[in-house]
Short mmCIF file of the C-alpha atoms (twelve columns), coordinates in Angstrom:
data_MODEL
# 
_entry.id   MODEL 
# 
loop_
_atom_site.group_PDB 
_atom_site.id 
_atom_site.type_symbol 
_atom_site.label_atom_id 
_atom_site.label_alt_id 
_atom_site.label_comp_id 
_atom_site.label_asym_id 
_atom_site.label_seq_id 
_atom_site.Cartn_x 
_atom_site.Cartn_y 
_atom_site.Cartn_z 
_atom_site.pdbx_PDB_model_num 
ATOM 1   C CA . UNK A 1   -35.304 3.017   -213.189 1 
ATOM 2   C CA . UNK A 2   -32.038 2.444   -215.345 1 
ATOM 3   C CA . UNK A 3   -32.217 1.527   -219.139 1 
ATOM 4   C CA . UNK A 4   -31.274 -2.131  -218.291 1 
ATOM 5   C CA . UNK A 5   -34.483 -2.734  -216.169 1 
ATOM 6   C CA . UNK A 6   -36.378 -0.754  -218.469 1 
ATOM 7   C CA . UNK A 7   -35.580 -2.835  -221.226 1 
ATOM 8   C CA . UNK A 8   -35.595 -6.167  -219.431 1 
ATOM 9   C CA . UNK A 9   -39.459 -5.106  -218.349 1 
ATOM 10  C CA . UNK A 10  -40.126 -4.177  -222.044 1 
ATOM 11  C CA . UNK A 11  -38.617 -7.819  -222.985 1 
ATOM 12  C CA . UNK A 12  -40.875 -9.293  -220.602 1 
ATOM 13  C CA . UNK A 13  -43.858 -7.600  -221.874 1 
ATOM 14  C CA . UNK A 14  -43.160 -8.478  -225.378 1 
ATOM 15  C CA . UNK A 15  -42.716 -12.424 -224.364 1 
ATOM 16  C CA . UNK A 16  -46.220 -11.698 -222.292 1 
ATOM 17  C CA . UNK A 17  -48.014 -10.245 -225.284 1 
ATOM 18  C CA . UNK A 18  -46.478 -12.673 -228.020 1 
ATOM 19  C CA . UNK A 19  -47.239 -15.868 -225.799 1 
ATOM 20  C CA . UNK A 20  -50.734 -14.439 -225.077 1 
ATOM 21  C CA . UNK A 21  -49.918 -14.578 -221.297 1 
ATOM 22  C CA . UNK A 22  -48.117 -17.967 -221.022 1 
ATOM 23  C CA . UNK A 23  -44.598 -16.286 -220.806 1 
ATOM 24  C CA . UNK A 24  -43.138 -13.007 -219.401 1 
ATOM 25  C CA . UNK A 25  -45.024 -10.635 -217.587 1 
ATOM 26  C CA . UNK A 26  -47.380 -7.697  -218.451 1 
ATOM 27  C CA . UNK A 27  -45.729 -4.074  -217.769 1 
ATOM 28  C CA . UNK A 28  -47.372 -1.467  -215.589 1 
ATOM 29  C CA . UNK A 29  -45.861 1.851   -215.704 1 
ATOM 30  C CA . UNK A 30  -48.406 4.031   -213.617 1 
ATOM 31  C CA . UNK A 31  -46.882 6.976   -212.231 1 
ATOM 32  C CA . UNK A 32  -43.421 6.414   -213.524 1 
ATOM 33  C CA . UNK A 33  -41.118 9.132   -214.866 1 
ATOM 34  C CA . UNK A 34  -39.655 8.111   -218.502 1 
ATOM 35  C CA . UNK A 35  -38.896 11.587  -219.548 1 
ATOM 36  C CA . UNK A 36  -36.635 11.387  -222.686 1 
ATOM 37  C CA . UNK A 37  -37.066 7.588   -222.555 1 
ATOM 38  C CA . UNK A 38  -36.107 5.830   -226.137 1 
ATOM 39  C CA . UNK A 39  -39.010 3.470   -226.602 1 
ATOM 40  C CA . UNK A 40  -38.696 3.776   -230.606 1 
ATOM 41  C CA . UNK A 41  -40.271 0.589   -232.239 1 
ATOM 42  C CA . UNK A 42  -40.994 -1.036  -228.843 1 
ATOM 43  C CA . UNK A 43  -44.049 -3.440  -228.383 1 
ATOM 44  C CA . UNK A 44  -46.070 -1.460  -225.957 1 
ATOM 45  C CA . UNK A 45  -49.409 -3.205  -226.457 1 
ATOM 46  C CA . UNK A 46  -51.714 -2.964  -223.510 1 
ATOM 47  C CA . UNK A 47  -49.369 -1.482  -221.026 1 
ATOM 48  C CA . UNK A 48  -50.693 0.729   -218.362 1 
ATOM 49  C CA . UNK A 49  -48.702 4.114   -218.348 1 
ATOM 50  C CA . UNK A 50  -51.587 6.086   -216.602 1 
ATOM 51  C CA . UNK A 51  -50.397 9.352   -215.062 1 
ATOM 52  C CA . UNK A 52  -46.955 8.684   -216.326 1 
ATOM 53  C CA . UNK A 53  -44.269 11.366  -217.176 1 
ATOM 54  C CA . UNK A 54  -43.326 10.731  -221.116 1 
ATOM 55  C CA . UNK A 55  -42.290 14.383  -221.909 1 
ATOM 56  C CA . UNK A 56  -40.019 14.287  -224.993 1 
ATOM 57  C CA . UNK A 57  -40.032 10.388  -225.060 1 
ATOM 58  C CA . UNK A 58  -39.184 8.783   -228.374 1 
ATOM 59  C CA . UNK A 59  -42.123 6.418   -229.031 1 
ATOM 60  C CA . UNK A 60  -41.869 6.926   -232.981 1 
ATOM 61  C CA . UNK A 61  -42.818 3.588   -234.752 1 
ATOM 62  C CA . UNK A 62  -43.786 2.060   -231.333 1 
ATOM 63  C CA . UNK A 63  -46.930 -0.319  -230.957 1 
ATOM 64  C CA . UNK A 64  -49.199 1.126   -228.293 1 
ATOM 65  C CA . UNK A 65  -52.327 -0.625  -229.550 1 
ATOM 66  C CA . UNK A 66  -54.883 -0.901  -226.777 1 
ATOM 67  C CA . UNK A 67  -52.388 0.810   -224.258 1 
ATOM 68  C CA . UNK A 68  -53.848 2.663   -221.196 1 
ATOM 69  C CA . UNK A 69  -52.288 6.434   -220.956 1 
ATOM 70  C CA . UNK A 70  -55.070 8.253   -218.928 1 
ATOM 71  C CA . UNK A 71  -53.704 11.499  -217.621 1 
ATOM 72  C CA . UNK A 72  -50.169 10.946  -219.221 1 
ATOM 73  C CA . UNK A 73  -47.778 13.806  -219.772 1 
ATOM 74  C CA . UNK A 74  -46.698 13.374  -223.663 1 
ATOM 75  C CA . UNK A 75  -45.616 17.086  -224.100 1 
ATOM 76  C CA . UNK A 76  -43.260 17.088  -227.115 1 
ATOM 77  C CA . UNK A 77  -43.177 13.148  -227.356 1 
ATOM 78  C CA . UNK A 78  -42.263 11.812  -230.716 1 
ATOM 79  C CA . UNK A 79  -44.968 9.374   -231.599 1 
ATOM 80  C CA . UNK A 80  -44.296 9.684   -235.401 1 
ATOM 81  C CA . UNK A 81  -45.467 6.558   -237.068 1 
ATOM 82  C CA . UNK A 82  -46.814 4.809   -234.224 1 
ATOM 83  C CA . UNK A 83  -49.864 2.400   -233.820 1 
ATOM 84  C CA . UNK A 84  -52.118 3.932   -231.300 1 
ATOM 85  C CA . UNK A 85  -55.113 1.797   -232.339 1 
ATOM 86  C CA . UNK A 86  -57.453 1.736   -229.480 1 
ATOM 87  C CA . UNK A 87  -54.968 3.397   -227.129 1 
ATOM 88  C CA . UNK A 88  -56.766 5.365   -224.224 1 
ATOM 89  C CA . UNK A 89  -55.171 9.000   -223.859 1 
ATOM 90  C CA . UNK A 90  -58.131 10.577  -222.014 1 
ATOM 91  C CA . UNK A 91  -57.166 13.501  -220.364 1 
ATOM 92  C CA . UNK A 92  -53.452 13.301  -221.308 1 
ATOM 93  C CA . UNK A 93  -51.247 16.098  -222.247 1 
ATOM 94  C CA . UNK A 94  -50.265 15.650  -226.016 1 
ATOM 95  C CA . UNK A 95  -49.190 19.460  -226.522 1 
ATOM 96  C CA . UNK A 96  -46.593 19.749  -229.322 1 
ATOM 97  C CA . UNK A 97  -46.221 16.057  -229.631 1 
ATOM 98  C CA . UNK A 98  -45.516 14.547  -233.020 1 
ATOM 99  C CA . UNK A 99  -48.281 12.363  -234.361 1 
ATOM 100 C CA . UNK A 100 -47.364 12.639  -237.813 1 
ATOM 101 C CA . UNK A 101 -48.044 9.368   -239.618 1 
ATOM 102 C CA . UNK A 102 -49.665 7.508   -236.648 1 
ATOM 103 C CA . UNK A 103 -52.595 5.382   -236.376 1 
ATOM 104 C CA . UNK A 104 -55.141 6.772   -234.192 1 
ATOM 105 C CA . UNK A 105 -58.059 4.457   -235.183 1 
ATOM 106 C CA . UNK A 106 -60.473 3.725   -232.294 1 
ATOM 107 C CA . UNK A 107 -58.437 5.540   -229.906 1 
ATOM 108 C CA . UNK A 108 -59.575 7.635   -227.147 1 
ATOM 109 C CA . UNK A 109 -58.540 11.417  -226.772 1 
ATOM 110 C CA . UNK A 110 -61.535 12.511  -224.664 1 
ATOM 111 C CA . UNK A 111 -60.468 15.763  -222.633 1 
ATOM 112 C CA . UNK A 112 -57.065 15.338  -224.182 1 
ATOM 113 C CA . UNK A 113 -54.860 18.658  -224.785 1 
ATOM 114 C CA . UNK A 114 -53.667 18.393  -228.419 1 
ATOM 115 C CA . UNK A 115 -52.661 22.105  -228.895 1 
ATOM 116 C CA . UNK A 116 -49.723 22.433  -231.027 1 
ATOM 117 C CA . UNK A 117 -49.666 18.577  -231.861 1 
ATOM 118 C CA . UNK A 118 -48.560 17.507  -235.433 1 
ATOM 119 C CA . UNK A 119 -51.965 15.657  -236.554 1 
ATOM 120 C CA . UNK A 120 -50.832 14.684  -240.458 1 
ATOM 121 C CA . UNK A 121 -52.019 11.153  -239.197 1 
ATOM 122 C CA . UNK A 122 -52.838 8.276   -241.290 1 
ATOM 123 C CA . UNK A 123 -56.188 7.229   -239.769 1 
ATOM 124 C CA . UNK A 124 -58.422 8.632   -237.200 1 
ATOM 125 C CA . UNK A 125 -61.326 6.241   -237.935 1 
ATOM 126 C CA . UNK A 126 -63.820 6.043   -235.041 1 
ATOM 127 C CA . UNK A 127 -61.234 8.093   -232.761 1 
ATOM 128 C CA . UNK A 128 -62.908 9.958   -229.924 1 
ATOM 129 C CA . UNK A 129 -61.990 13.425  -229.493 1 
ATOM 130 C CA . UNK A 130 -64.901 14.587  -227.339 1 
ATOM 131 C CA . UNK A 131 -63.617 17.731  -225.175 1 
ATOM 132 C CA . UNK A 132 -60.263 17.491  -226.906 1 
ATOM 133 C CA . UNK A 133 -58.272 20.980  -227.052 1 
ATOM 134 C CA . UNK A 134 -56.959 21.764  -230.514 1 
ATOM 135 C CA . UNK A 135 -54.935 24.670  -231.787 1 
ATOM 136 C CA . UNK A 136 -57.582 25.512  -234.313 1 
ATOM 137 C CA . UNK A 137 -60.620 24.302  -235.973 1 
ATOM 138 C CA . UNK A 138 -58.596 23.070  -238.841 1 
ATOM 139 C CA . UNK A 139 -56.899 20.475  -236.745 1 
ATOM 140 C CA . UNK A 140 -60.136 19.035  -235.411 1 
ATOM 141 C CA . UNK A 141 -61.570 19.221  -238.900 1 
ATOM 142 C CA . UNK A 142 -58.767 17.101  -240.298 1 
ATOM 143 C CA . UNK A 143 -59.487 14.299  -237.738 1 
ATOM 144 C CA . UNK A 144 -63.205 14.541  -238.317 1 
ATOM 145 C CA . UNK A 145 -62.539 14.104  -242.065 1 
ATOM 146 C CA . UNK A 146 -60.537 10.935  -241.259 1 
ATOM 147 C CA . UNK A 147 -63.125 9.385   -239.229 1 
ATOM 148 C CA . UNK A 148 -62.916 11.119  -235.610 1 
ATOM 149 C CA . UNK A 149 -65.994 11.253  -233.427 1 
ATOM 150 C CA . UNK A 150 -67.198 14.087  -231.399 1 
ATOM 151 C CA . UNK A 151 -70.187 13.471  -229.401 1 
# 
């Protein structure tokens, strides 16, 4: 997929989301290779990225609210300042990802690999971290103090 196609799909998705399905079309990026993609500030709400490759992608300030990112490779991805509220990252690889300033509220990180990730987040209220992997107990404790749930 070239940049022109990617941005056309994202524009159609934005129209779909803003019109509540009356215009545009919902985007699906399952099993797609988006390594190094520049998605900075994009409206990615409710997009399916399951099993996608987002290694080193720039998702800073993007809106990934309620997006599906199961088993996605986000190694060294930049999610700085992103809205991840309600997003599903179950069993995803977020090793060395930058999550600083991100909102993790109600997100699902069950079984995710967060080793080496920058977890200086804004919110982790009701964020699920069951079986997630961390570099240290301090990282996990930081999220727990912000309201993360580990049951």
